[in-house]
N, C-alpha and C positions, 0 to 999 in steps of 0.2 A: 574910584571906586566907580564900578557900573551899579544900576541896578542890581544884579541879580551877587554880587558881591555884599552890597550893604544888607539884601534880605536874609544870604545867607551866615554873616554875624551876625543878624538881627536873632534869628534860629537857636543859631551857638552860644546868646547870653539868653534870652527869654524862652527857648523851649531845653536845653541843657542842663546848662550852669545853675540857673534860677530851679530846677527837681534836683540839683546835688552831683552831677555828673562833674566833676573835676581830673576825667585821667584825661590826661593831655595829645595821649597815644591818640584818643577816640576821636574827642576833640579838633585833632587835627585833619584824621581824617574821615571824618564828617566835612571839616572848612575847605579838602581837597577834591571833594566828591560835587561835581557841576548837576545838583538835582533836574534844573528846567530839561538836560540832555536826554533826560530819559523815560520823560513824559512826553503825549501827547502834544504838537502844541499849538491847540486848543486851549490846552490847562497849563501854561510853564508859568502866566500868572502865578499858580497856587503849591508850585513847587516845593515853595519850605514852609507851607502852612504844617500843621502839625494835625495832621489827618494823613489817612495815605489816596490814594490816587490808582484810576487805574492808567491800568498799561497798555503794552501788547498781546494779545493768546486767553484774554477773560481775566489776566492777572494781574495785582496792585504792586504798587512802588510803595513802602509800607512805610510810619511819619518814623520821622526823622529819631524820638526818643527814644520809640522800640527797634529802633535798626544798634542803636548805640546801646541801647543794653543787651540788645542778644551779642553782637559783637563784644562785647566785652566780659562776658563770664563764656559767650564761648571761647577766648583769648585762657579763662581759667581755666578751665576746661580741657583744654591742651595738655597745659605744662600741671 
């Protein structure tokens, strides 16, 4: 397991499952997304922190917990 895979697993357990997220589809999706590829190279070490990070064009990548909750609610709204 590489450094980012380990950080991703910690994110899933400590930030998501520990807060009550048990939807396996959402957990799988967040496990599949390499957040380190979406942040500037000088911030990759923070890619799995529980906070938003700046990305291009004065935008941010949301913290993982918000991404998971928004994604789940979006699915419920579609069905």
